[in-house]
OpenMM code with the backbone's topology and positions (N, CA, C; nanometers):
from openmm import Vec3, app, unit

residues = "MET THR SER GLN SER GLN GLY ILE GLN GLN LEU LEU GLN ALA GLU LYS ARG ALA LYS ASP LYS VAL GLU GLU ALA LYS LYS ARG LYS GLY LYS ARG LEU LYS GLN ALA LYS GLU GLU ALA ILE ALA GLU VAL ASP HIS TYR ARG LEU GLN ARG GLU LYS GLU PHE ARG ASN LYS GLN THR ASN VAL MET GLY SER GLN GLY ASN LEU SER ALA LYS ILE GLU GLU GLN THR THR GLU THR ILE ARG ASN LEU THR SER SER TYR HIS LYS ASN MET GLU SER MET MET LYS LYS LEU LEU ASN THR ILE CYS ASP ILE ASN PRO GLU VAL HIS PRO ASN PHE ARG HIS ALA VAL".split()
positions = [
    Vec3(0.0520, -0.1172, 0.0113),
    Vec3(-0.0027, 0.0074, -0.0004),
    Vec3(0.0986, 0.1229, -0.0433),
    Vec3(0.2034, 0.1342, 0.0559),
    Vec3(0.2844, 0.2382, 0.0927),
    Vec3(0.3370, 0.2691, -0.0924),
    Vec3(0.3664, 0.1443, -0.1593),
    Vec3(0.4280, 0.1592, -0.2590),
    Vec3(0.3383, 0.2416, -0.3587),
    Vec3(0.1699, 0.2235, -0.3589),
    Vec3(0.0679, 0.2619, -0.4314),
    Vec3(0.0811, 0.4052, -0.3958),
    Vec3(0.0931, 0.4441, -0.2730),
    Vec3(0.0816, 0.5924, -0.2072),
    Vec3(0.1899, 0.6490, -0.2738),
    Vec3(0.3076, 0.5935, -0.2771),
    Vec3(0.4543, 0.6595, -0.3085),
    Vec3(0.4307, 0.6724, -0.4723),
    Vec3(0.3698, 0.5728, -0.5287),
    Vec3(0.3492, 0.5858, -0.6504),
    Vec3(0.2342, 0.7003, -0.7309),
    Vec3(0.1603, 0.7235, -0.6551),
    Vec3(0.0383, 0.8011, -0.6537),
    Vec3(0.0909, 0.9562, -0.6256),
    Vec3(0.1955, 0.9564, -0.5143),
    Vec3(0.2617, 1.1018, -0.4902),
    Vec3(0.3285, 1.1577, -0.6070),
    Vec3(0.4351, 1.0450, -0.6564),
    Vec3(0.5178, 1.0819, -0.7613),
    Vec3(0.4434, 1.1461, -0.8555),
    Vec3(0.3179, 1.0649, -0.8932),
    Vec3(0.2462, 1.1081, -1.0141),
    Vec3(0.1700, 1.2642, -0.9962),
    Vec3(0.1322, 1.2719, -0.8508),
    Vec3(0.0917, 1.4039, -0.8324),
    Vec3(0.1904, 1.4848, -0.8341),
    Vec3(0.3482, 1.4788, -0.8179),
    Vec3(0.4347, 1.5629, -0.8119),
    Vec3(0.4661, 1.5664, -0.9578),
    Vec3(0.4685, 1.4666, -1.0451),
    Vec3(0.5049, 1.4887, -1.2125),
    Vec3(0.3777, 1.5586, -1.2419),
    Vec3(0.2799, 1.5942, -1.2111),
    Vec3(0.1609, 1.6138, -1.2577),
    Vec3(0.1790, 1.7792, -1.2265),
    Vec3(0.2171, 1.8086, -1.1162),
    Vec3(0.2364, 1.9411, -1.0232),
    Vec3(0.3640, 2.0013, -1.1356),
    Vec3(0.4592, 1.9293, -1.1532),
    Vec3(0.5835, 1.9750, -1.2256),
    Vec3(0.5449, 2.0102, -1.3900),
    Vec3(0.4450, 1.9218, -1.4325),
    Vec3(0.4130, 1.9434, -1.5695),
    Vec3(0.3297, 2.0534, -1.5998),
    Vec3(0.2368, 2.0750, -1.4825),
    Vec3(0.1418, 2.2133, -1.4676),
    Vec3(0.2270, 2.3126, -1.4764),
    Vec3(0.3122, 2.3173, -1.3525),
    Vec3(0.4223, 2.4306, -1.3618),
    Vec3(0.4977, 2.4678, -1.4916),
    Vec3(0.5238, 2.3663, -1.5258),
    Vec3(0.6356, 2.4026, -1.6861),
    Vec3(0.5143, 2.4532, -1.7950),
    Vec3(0.3588, 2.4138, -1.7692),
    Vec3(0.2941, 2.4525, -1.8769),
    Vec3(0.2668, 2.5894, -1.8470),
    Vec3(0.2520, 2.6441, -1.7255),
    Vec3(0.2310, 2.7683, -1.6718),
    Vec3(0.3282, 2.8546, -1.6921),
    Vec3(0.4482, 2.8168, -1.6917),
    Vec3(0.5781, 2.9118, -1.7246),
    Vec3(0.5925, 2.9238, -1.8461),
    Vec3(0.5674, 2.8068, -1.9566),
    Vec3(0.5706, 2.8347, -2.1228),
    Vec3(0.4518, 2.9345, -2.1513),
    Vec3(0.3449, 2.9333, -2.0812),
    Vec3(0.2291, 3.0148, -2.1298),
    Vec3(0.2820, 3.1800, -2.0895),
    Vec3(0.3559, 3.1754, -1.9874),
    Vec3(0.3968, 3.3253, -1.9223),
    Vec3(0.5002, 3.3706, -2.0435),
    Vec3(0.6014, 3.2534, -2.0816),
    Vec3(0.6988, 3.2923, -2.1938),
    Vec3(0.6428, 3.3430, -2.3058),
    Vec3(0.5295, 3.2572, -2.3144),
    Vec3(0.4675, 3.3086, -2.4622),
    Vec3(0.4096, 3.4238, -2.4712),
    Vec3(0.3200, 3.4537, -2.3301),
    Vec3(0.2833, 3.5831, -2.3306),
    Vec3(0.3677, 3.6966, -2.3270),
    Vec3(0.5253, 3.6603, -2.2459),
    Vec3(0.5991, 3.7830, -2.2627),
    Vec3(0.6188, 3.8079, -2.3978),
    Vec3(0.6712, 3.6893, -2.4754),
    Vec3(0.7072, 3.7177, -2.6197),
    Vec3(0.6152, 3.7666, -2.7281),
    Vec3(0.4991, 3.7479, -2.6892),
    Vec3(0.3509, 3.8137, -2.7896),
    Vec3(0.3817, 3.9780, -2.7261),
    Vec3(0.3908, 3.9959, -2.6013),
    Vec3(0.4011, 4.1430, -2.5833),
    Vec3(0.5151, 4.2280, -2.6113),
    Vec3(0.6480, 4.1470, -2.6246),
    Vec3(0.7554, 4.1918, -2.7192),
    Vec3(0.7380, 4.2107, -2.8484),
    Vec3(0.6769, 4.0931, -2.9188),
    Vec3(0.6727, 4.1371, -3.0799),
    Vec3(0.5760, 4.2426, -3.1024),
    Vec3(0.4586, 4.2306, -3.0166),
    Vec3(0.3884, 4.3425, -3.0450),
    Vec3(0.4210, 4.4890, -3.0096),
    Vec3(0.5119, 4.5302, -2.9170),
    Vec3(0.6081, 4.6640, -2.9031),
    Vec3(0.7025, 4.6524, -3.0101),
    Vec3(0.7487, 4.5289, -3.0679),
    Vec3(0.8658, 4.5509, -3.1680),
    Vec3(0.7964, 4.6258, -3.3076),
    Vec3(0.6607, 4.5483, -3.3069),
    Vec3(0.5796, 4.5915, -3.4180),
    Vec3(0.5351, 4.7297, -3.4209),
    Vec3(0.4993, 4.7808, -3.3208),
    Vec3(0.4393, 4.8932, -3.2723),
    Vec3(0.5504, 4.9787, -3.3498),
    Vec3(0.6909, 4.9691, -3.2975),
    Vec3(0.8135, 5.0372, -3.3126),
    Vec3(0.8601, 5.0631, -3.4992),
    Vec3(0.8313, 4.9287, -3.5316),
    Vec3(0.8346, 4.9279, -3.6765),
    Vec3(0.7549, 5.0204, -3.7578),
    Vec3(0.6203, 5.0108, -3.7157),
    Vec3(0.5173, 5.0813, -3.8051),
    Vec3(0.5631, 5.2292, -3.7564),
    Vec3(0.5943, 5.2885, -3.6257),
    Vec3(0.6007, 5.4045, -3.6026),
    Vec3(0.7271, 5.4692, -3.6979),
    Vec3(0.8331, 5.3779, -3.6901),
    Vec3(0.9618, 5.4279, -3.7851),
    Vec3(0.9190, 5.4524, -3.9186),
    Vec3(0.8337, 5.3420, -3.9639),
    Vec3(0.7883, 5.3366, -4.1116),
    Vec3(0.6876, 5.4809, -4.1413),
    Vec3(0.6252, 5.4922, -4.0510),
    Vec3(0.5428, 5.6080, -4.0530),
    Vec3(0.6311, 5.7638, -4.0778),
    Vec3(0.7089, 5.7342, -3.9580),
    Vec3(0.7840, 5.8662, -3.9946),
    Vec3(0.8557, 5.8727, -4.1058),
    Vec3(0.8863, 5.7696, -4.1585),
    Vec3(1.0097, 5.7717, -4.2716),
    Vec3(0.8738, 5.8083, -4.3968),
    Vec3(0.7824, 5.7757, -4.4182),
    Vec3(0.6721, 5.8116, -4.5252),
    Vec3(0.6347, 5.9560, -4.5063),
    Vec3(0.6261, 5.9878, -4.3765),
    Vec3(0.5573, 6.1448, -4.3581),
    Vec3(0.6982, 6.2395, -4.4011),
    Vec3(0.8330, 6.2129, -4.3570),
    Vec3(0.9124, 6.2630, -4.4081),
    Vec3(0.9257, 6.2872, -4.5462),
    Vec3(0.9101, 6.1833, -4.6180),
    Vec3(0.9398, 6.1617, -4.7706),
    Vec3(0.8406, 6.2607, -4.8271),
    Vec3(0.6763, 6.2437, -4.7830),
    Vec3(0.5740, 6.3313, -4.8281),
    Vec3(0.6416, 6.4622, -4.8170),
    Vec3(0.6703, 6.4979, -4.7077),
    Vec3(0.6985, 6.6303, -4.6464),
    Vec3(0.8241, 6.6702, -4.7515),
    Vec3(0.8896, 6.6324, -4.8040),
    Vec3(1.0094, 6.6638, -4.9158),
    Vec3(0.9302, 6.7022, -5.0596),
    Vec3(0.8304, 6.5895, -5.0918),
    Vec3(0.7683, 6.5794, -5.1976),
    Vec3(0.7032, 6.7129, -5.1853),
    Vec3(0.6141, 6.7346, -5.0920),
    Vec3(0.5346, 6.8546, -5.0886),
    Vec3(0.6021, 6.9850, -5.0904),
    Vec3(0.7343, 7.0010, -5.0139),
    Vec3(0.8129, 7.0875, -5.0196),
    Vec3(0.8457, 7.1260, -5.1689),
    Vec3(0.9119, 7.0283, -5.2193),
    Vec3(0.9315, 7.0477, -5.3575),
    Vec3(0.8157, 7.0933, -5.4689),
    Vec3(0.7076, 7.0419, -5.4602),
    Vec3(0.6014, 7.0953, -5.5452),
    Vec3(0.5754, 7.2184, -5.5310),
    Vec3(0.5254, 7.2670, -5.3789),
    Vec3(0.4766, 7.3979, -5.3392),
    Vec3(0.6328, 7.4996, -5.3676),
    Vec3(0.7315, 7.4393, -5.3381),
    Vec3(0.8297, 7.5414, -5.4245),
    Vec3(0.8526, 7.5833, -5.5623),
    Vec3(0.7919, 7.4807, -5.6236),
    Vec3(0.7976, 7.5063, -5.7679),
    Vec3(0.6805, 7.5910, -5.8139),
    Vec3(0.5890, 7.5461, -5.7253),
    Vec3(0.4487, 7.6267, -5.7729),
    Vec3(0.4786, 7.7991, -5.6967),
    Vec3(0.5522, 7.8032, -5.5954),
    Vec3(0.6151, 7.9275, -5.5844),
    Vec3(0.6759, 7.9822, -5.6726),
    Vec3(0.7468, 7.9300, -5.7345),
    Vec3(0.8357, 7.9946, -5.8526),
    Vec3(0.7514, 8.0191, -5.9846),
    Vec3(0.6436, 7.9384, -5.9600),
    Vec3(0.5317, 7.9433, -6.1034),
    Vec3(0.4235, 8.0568, -6.0815),
    Vec3(0.4276, 8.0703, -5.9157),
    Vec3(0.3371, 8.2017, -5.8870),
    Vec3(0.4294, 8.3306, -5.9301),
    Vec3(0.5489, 8.3505, -5.8753),
    Vec3(0.6461, 8.4731, -5.8968),
    Vec3(0.6539, 8.4818, -6.0484),
    Vec3(0.6752, 8.3907, -6.1587),
    Vec3(0.6668, 8.4148, -6.2841),
    Vec3(0.5323, 8.4537, -6.3493),
    Vec3(0.4450, 8.4057, -6.2988),
    Vec3(0.2668, 8.4528, -6.3603),
    Vec3(0.2745, 8.6156, -6.3226),
    Vec3(0.3113, 8.6448, -6.2016),
    Vec3(0.3328, 8.7919, -6.1556),
    Vec3(0.3892, 8.8887, -6.2070),
    Vec3(0.5067, 8.8328, -6.2423),
    Vec3(0.6044, 8.8867, -6.3342),
    Vec3(0.5776, 8.9272, -6.4767),
    Vec3(0.5021, 8.8464, -6.5501),
    Vec3(0.4506, 8.8383, -6.6882),
    Vec3(0.3092, 8.9061, -6.6646),
    Vec3(0.2403, 8.9182, -6.5670),
    Vec3(0.0995, 8.9996, -6.5610),
    Vec3(0.1850, 9.1388, -6.5526),
    Vec3(0.2727, 9.1813, -6.4889),
    Vec3(0.3138, 9.3305, -6.4555),
    Vec3(0.3891, 9.3806, -6.6070),
    Vec3(0.4499, 9.2975, -6.6559),
    Vec3(0.5067, 9.3311, -6.8179),
    Vec3(0.3813, 9.3684, -6.8970),
    Vec3(0.2744, 9.2728, -6.8611),
    Vec3(0.1683, 9.2984, -6.9758),
    Vec3(0.0800, 9.4286, -6.9288),
    Vec3(0.0863, 9.4485, -6.8044),
    Vec3(0.0152, 9.5462, -6.7945),
    Vec3(0.1185, 9.7122, -6.8251),
    Vec3(0.2159, 9.6790, -6.8008),
    Vec3(0.3157, 9.7943, -6.8421),
    Vec3(0.3005, 9.7965, -6.9759),
    Vec3(0.3115, 9.7084, -7.0708),
    Vec3(0.2833, 9.7146, -7.2186),
    Vec3(0.1518, 9.7744, -7.2703),
    Vec3(0.0435, 9.7288, -7.1916),
    Vec3(-0.0672, 9.7818, -7.2181),
    Vec3(-0.0869, 9.9623, -7.1928),
    Vec3(-0.0261, 9.9636, -7.0784),
    Vec3(-0.0344, 10.1085, -7.0124),
    Vec3(0.0355, 10.2113, -7.1080),
    Vec3(0.1481, 10.1767, -7.1687),
    Vec3(0.2168, 10.2282, -7.2630),
    Vec3(0.1922, 10.2526, -7.3905),
    Vec3(0.1041, 10.1474, -7.4640),
    Vec3(0.0238, 10.1501, -7.5762),
    Vec3(-0.0942, 10.2369, -7.5372),
    Vec3(-0.1653, 10.2402, -7.4343),
    Vec3(-0.2631, 10.3503, -7.4088),
    Vec3(-0.2109, 10.4735, -7.4300),
    Vec3(-0.1060, 10.5179, -7.3576),
    Vec3(-0.1026, 10.6642, -7.3384),
    Vec3(-0.0087, 10.6930, -7.5027),
    Vec3(0.0516, 10.5998, -7.5749),
    Vec3(0.0520, 10.6389, -7.6978),
    Vec3(-0.0313, 10.6693, -7.8117),
    Vec3(-0.1396, 10.5863, -7.8110),
    Vec3(-0.2253, 10.5925, -7.8995),
    Vec3(-0.3572, 10.6960, -7.8095),
    Vec3(-0.3700, 10.7328, -7.6963),
    Vec3(-0.4955, 10.7531, -7.6739),
    Vec3(-0.5262, 10.9240, -7.7504),
    Vec3(-0.4101, 10.9978, -7.7451),
    Vec3(-0.4353, 11.1171, -7.8378),
    Vec3(-0.5032, 11.1049, -7.9825),
    Vec3(-0.4239, 11.0219, -8.0514),
    Vec3(-0.4884, 11.0020, -8.1873),
    Vec3(-0.6328, 10.9429, -8.1790),
    Vec3(-0.6669, 10.8595, -8.0805),
    Vec3(-0.8043, 10.7969, -8.0889),
    Vec3(-0.9030, 10.8974, -8.0650),
    Vec3(-0.8630, 10.9808, -7.9450),
    Vec3(-0.9725, 11.1117, -7.9238),
    Vec3(-0.9848, 11.2002, -8.0033),
    Vec3(-0.8663, 11.2132, -8.1155),
    Vec3(-0.8853, 11.3083, -8.2001),
    Vec3(-0.9986, 11.2447, -8.3164),
    Vec3(-0.9822, 11.1098, -8.3341),
    Vec3(-1.0486, 11.0464, -8.4262),
    Vec3(-1.2007, 11.0544, -8.3782),
    Vec3(-1.2188, 10.9981, -8.2451),
    Vec3(-1.3497, 11.0115, -8.1955),
    Vec3(-1.4203, 11.1345, -8.2137),
    Vec3(-1.3732, 11.2309, -8.1679),
    Vec3(-1.4141, 11.3686, -8.1961),
    Vec3(-1.4687, 11.4035, -8.3250),
    Vec3(-1.3958, 11.3714, -8.4110),
    Vec3(-1.4000, 11.4370, -8.5163),
    Vec3(-1.5172, 11.3371, -8.5673),
    Vec3(-1.5492, 11.2207, -8.5390),
    Vec3(-1.6561, 11.1366, -8.5549),
    Vec3(-1.7755, 11.1965, -8.5138),
    Vec3(-1.7630, 11.2385, -8.3927),
    Vec3(-1.8781, 11.2947, -8.3280),
    Vec3(-1.9180, 11.4055, -8.3480),
    Vec3(-1.8358, 11.5038, -8.3812),
    Vec3(-1.8742, 11.6764, -8.4373),
    Vec3(-1.8746, 11.6835, -8.5664),
    Vec3(-1.8143, 11.5752, -8.6434),
    Vec3(-1.8125, 11.6196, -8.8088),
    Vec3(-1.9621, 11.5761, -8.8590),
    Vec3(-2.0890, 11.6371, -8.8126),
    Vec3(-2.2311, 11.6093, -8.8785),
    Vec3(-2.2521, 11.6437, -9.0085),
    Vec3(-2.2894, 11.5470, -9.0963),
    Vec3(-2.3028, 11.5774, -9.2409),
    Vec3(-2.4806, 11.5527, -9.2067),
    Vec3(-2.5891, 11.6385, -9.1892),
    Vec3(-2.7139, 11.5910, -9.2330),
    Vec3(-2.7462, 11.5518, -9.3707),
    Vec3(-2.8288, 11.4339, -9.3699),
    Vec3(-2.8412, 11.3990, -9.4884),
    Vec3(-3.0069, 11.3362, -9.4619),
    Vec3(-3.0795, 11.3018, -9.5645),
    Vec3(-3.1816, 11.2530, -9.5367),
    Vec3(-3.1958, 11.1033, -9.5667),
    Vec3(-3.2906, 11.0325, -9.4757),
    Vec3(-3.2344, 10.9004, -9.4769),
    Vec3(-3.2732, 10.8333, -9.6253),
    Vec3(-3.2272, 10.7394, -9.6438),
    Vec3(-3.2763, 10.6954, -9.8046),
    Vec3(-3.4676, 10.6254, -9.7966),
    Vec3(-3.4696, 10.6079, -9.6610),
    Vec3(-3.5951, 10.5286, -9.6414),
    Vec3(-3.6740, 10.6335, -9.6022),
    Vec3(-3.6646, 10.7753, -9.6006),
    Vec3(-3.7484, 10.8731, -9.5560),
    Vec3(-3.8377, 10.8812, -9.6830),
    Vec3(-3.9872, 10.9090, -9.6846),
    Vec3(-4.0753, 10.9408, -9.7827),
    Vec3(-4.1654, 11.0503, -9.7461),
    Vec3(-4.1800, 11.1499, -9.8341),
    Vec3(-4.2135, 11.2697, -9.8297),
    Vec3(-4.4185, 11.2186, -9.8174),
    Vec3(-4.4786, 11.2810, -9.7832),
    Vec3(-4.6210, 11.2734, -9.7890),
    Vec3(-4.6560, 11.3796, -9.8677),
    Vec3(-4.7317, 11.3571, -10.0031),
    Vec3(-4.7443, 11.4263, -10.0838),
    Vec3(-4.9150, 11.4566, -10.0865),
] * unit.nanometer
topology = app.Topology()
chain = topology.addChain("A")
for resn in residues:
    res = topology.addResidue(resn, chain)
    for name in ("N", "CA", "C"):
        topology.addAtom(name, app.Element.getBySymbol(name[0]), res)
């Protein structure tokens, strides 16, 4: 009977050791999962920062060229206004004379469609 009870005790102890090993393995697995999650988050954050930096560089390049384009358009507009103003001042007097001659020189004539009532 004592040998049976010793055998049972050994089985219980072996079962307890196995249970402890399983719990220890579960703890290690939990730690490893937590560590893997932290590593993944760090990797995602690093990737996100890298992509944002690339985006900002591209945005700066595009916006910089738009700034240059805006300056060119402004310069062209100023030049066009300057040309139009100079043309206006150069041709203003002759056009005013033509306009006044057309308005002031009246030649009264009877319209061809006018009929006299007889």
